[in-house]
C-alpha positions as CSV (number, residue, x, y, z in Angstrom):
1,M,0.0,0.4,0.4
2,R,2.8,2.4,1.3
3,K,4.2,2.1,-2.7
4,Q,1.4,2.5,-4.0
5,W,1.0,5.6,-2.4
6,I,4.6,6.6,-3.1
7,L,4.1,5.7,-7.0
8,L,0.8,8.1,-7.0
9,C,3.0,11.1,-5.3
10,A,5.3,11.3,-7.8
11,L,3.0,10.6,-10.5
12,S,1.0,13.3,-9.3
13,F,4.0,15.5,-9.2
14,L,5.0,14.4,-12.9
15,I,1.8,15.1,-14.1
16,M,1.6,18.5,-12.4
17,C,5.1,19.2,-13.9
18,G,4.1,19.0,-17.1
19,A,1.0,21.4,-16.9
20,G,3.5,23.9,-16.2
21,C,5.6,23.1,-13.5
22,G,9.2,24.9,-14.8
23,K,7.8,26.4,-17.4
24,K,9.8,30.0,-18.2
25,E,8.6,32.9,-19.2
26,T,9.9,35.0,-22.3
27,V,10.9,38.3,-22.5
28,D,8.1,38.8,-24.8
29,E,5.7,37.2,-22.3
30,Y,6.8,39.6,-19.0
31,F,6.1,42.3,-21.5
32,A,2.8,41.5,-22.4
33,Q,2.2,40.9,-18.6
34,A,3.3,44.2,-18.1
35,D,0.9,45.5,-21.1
36,S,-1.4,44.2,-19.8
37,L,-1.4,45.3,-16.4
38,R,-0.3,48.9,-17.7
39,V,-3.8,48.3,-20.0
40,K,-5.7,47.9,-16.5
41,G,-4.1,51.2,-14.7
42,K,-2.0,49.0,-12.0
43,L,0.9,50.5,-12.5
44,T,2.5,49.4,-9.5
45,E,2.4,46.2,-10.7
46,A,3.9,46.7,-14.2
47,V,6.8,48.3,-13.3
48,K,7.7,45.2,-11.0
49,K,6.8,42.7,-14.4
50,L,9.4,45.2,-16.0
51,S,11.9,45.4,-13.3
52,E,12.1,41.4,-13.5
53,I,13.3,41.6,-17.0
54,A,16.8,43.0,-16.6
55,E,16.9,39.9,-13.3
56,K,15.5,37.0,-15.4
57,F,16.8,38.2,-18.7
58,P,20.9,39.9,-17.7
59,T,22.1,39.2,-20.9
60,D,19.7,40.6,-23.1
61,T,20.8,44.1,-22.8
62,L,18.3,45.7,-25.7
63,N,15.0,44.6,-24.1
64,A,16.7,45.9,-20.4
65,I,17.0,49.4,-22.1
66,K,13.8,49.0,-23.9
67,S,12.3,47.5,-20.0
68,L,14.0,50.8,-18.5
69,T,12.2,52.6,-21.1
70,V,9.3,51.6,-20.7
71,M,9.4,52.2,-16.6
72,A,10.3,55.9,-17.2
73,D,7.4,56.0,-19.3
74,I,5.3,54.9,-17.4
75,Y,6.8,57.2,-14.1
76,G,6.0,60.1,-16.6
77,A,3.4,59.4,-18.6
78,D,0.8,57.7,-16.4
79,L,2.3,58.4,-12.5
80,R,3.4,61.7,-13.6
81,D,6.7,61.3,-11.6
82,F,8.6,63.2,-13.3
83,T,11.9,62.7,-10.5
84,K,11.7,58.9,-10.7
85,A,11.0,59.1,-15.0
86,I,14.2,61.1,-14.7
87,E,16.0,59.0,-12.6
88,I,15.9,55.9,-14.6
89,H,16.9,57.7,-17.9
90,K,20.1,58.1,-15.7
91,K,20.2,54.7,-14.6
92,I,20.0,53.9,-18.9
93,I,22.8,56.4,-19.0
94,D,24.9,55.7,-16.6
95,L,24.3,51.5,-17.4
96,Y,24.6,52.0,-21.5
97,P,26.2,54.7,-22.4
98,D,27.5,53.0,-25.9
99,Y,23.9,52.7,-27.3
100,P,22.2,54.7,-29.9
101,V,18.5,54.8,-27.8
102,T,20.8,55.7,-25.0
103,A,20.5,59.1,-26.6
104,K,17.2,59.8,-26.6
105,S,17.6,59.2,-22.7
106,F,19.1,63.0,-22.9
107,I,16.7,64.2,-24.4
108,I,13.6,63.7,-22.5
109,I,15.3,64.4,-19.5
110,A,15.6,67.9,-20.8
111,V,12.1,68.2,-22.1
112,T,11.3,66.8,-18.9
113,Y,13.0,69.5,-16.3
114,E,11.9,72.2,-19.1
115,N,8.6,71.3,-19.7
116,E,6.9,69.4,-16.6
117,I,9.5,70.1,-13.6
118,K,10.1,73.9,-14.9
119,D,14.3,73.6,-14.2
120,I,15.2,75.8,-16.8
121,E,19.0,75.1,-16.1
122,K,19.2,71.4,-15.5
123,A,17.2,71.5,-18.8
124,R,19.9,73.2,-20.3
125,Q,22.4,70.8,-18.4
126,A,20.5,67.5,-20.1
127,Y,21.0,69.3,-23.7
128,E,24.1,70.6,-23.6
129,Q,25.5,67.0,-22.3
130,F,23.6,65.2,-25.5
131,L,25.7,67.4,-27.8
132,E,29.1,67.1,-26.2
133,K,28.4,63.2,-25.7
134,Y,27.0,63.2,-29.8
135,P,28.4,65.8,-31.5
136,T,27.7,64.2,-34.9
137,H,23.8,63.1,-34.2
138,E,20.6,62.7,-36.3
139,L,18.8,65.4,-33.3
140,V,22.0,67.8,-32.9
141,P,19.7,70.8,-34.9
142,G,16.5,70.0,-32.9
143,V,18.5,69.7,-29.5
144,K,20.4,72.9,-30.7
145,G,17.1,74.9,-31.9
146,A,15.4,73.7,-28.4
147,L,18.5,75.5,-26.7
148,D,18.4,78.7,-28.7
149,L,14.4,78.5,-27.6
150,L,15.5,77.7,-23.8
151,G,12.9,79.5,-21.2
152,V,11.5,82.1,-24.4
153,S,7.7,82.3,-23.1
154,D,5.2,81.2,-25.7
155,E,4.0,84.7,-25.9
156,D,7.6,85.7,-27.4
157,L,7.4,82.6,-29.3
158,E,4.4,83.3,-31.1
159,K,6.0,87.1,-31.4
160,M,9.4,85.4,-32.9
161,I,7.1,83.3,-35.4
162,L,4.7,86.8,-36.5
163,E,7.6,88.7,-37.1
164,K,9.4,86.1,-39.1
165,N,6.4,85.2,-41.1
166,K,6.2,89.2,-41.8
167,S,9.7,89.0,-42.9
168,I,8.7,86.0,-45.7
169,P,7.4,87.7,-49.3
170,L,4.3,87.1,-50.4
171,K,4.5,85.6,-53.9
């Protein structure tokens, strides 16, 4: 009888393992779960799921960067915690300085300081750091333009545009 009981337990264990025990989730499944949680408004759970990606897939650098980027987006766009969003973008810059997507983190930091936190000096520093690190990047002209307009009020910007339009001859 004892033998049958052990055999039954072992068989049950094997059946349970075959039905999912030891099944490893893929990185795509983690992203899908995080996205689903985000859509449902479960933002802290989505961030937690995204943070597990770097933990579970330590050699997958691009997906680690992607998970950090999405986390920063959740903090900035959804939770309106701009300080945390900037912190995550700084982490991307520190951990992955040579990856092309890192350049965008500088710009996101600058725009967040400028438009959300209203700290013009920190925005200027972030734009200047971008220009220093990426002097030939395709976004350099836009960043230089943003620096030229940094701190210009909407009213002054409107006046500048109207003045510029007056100088354009009509055909």
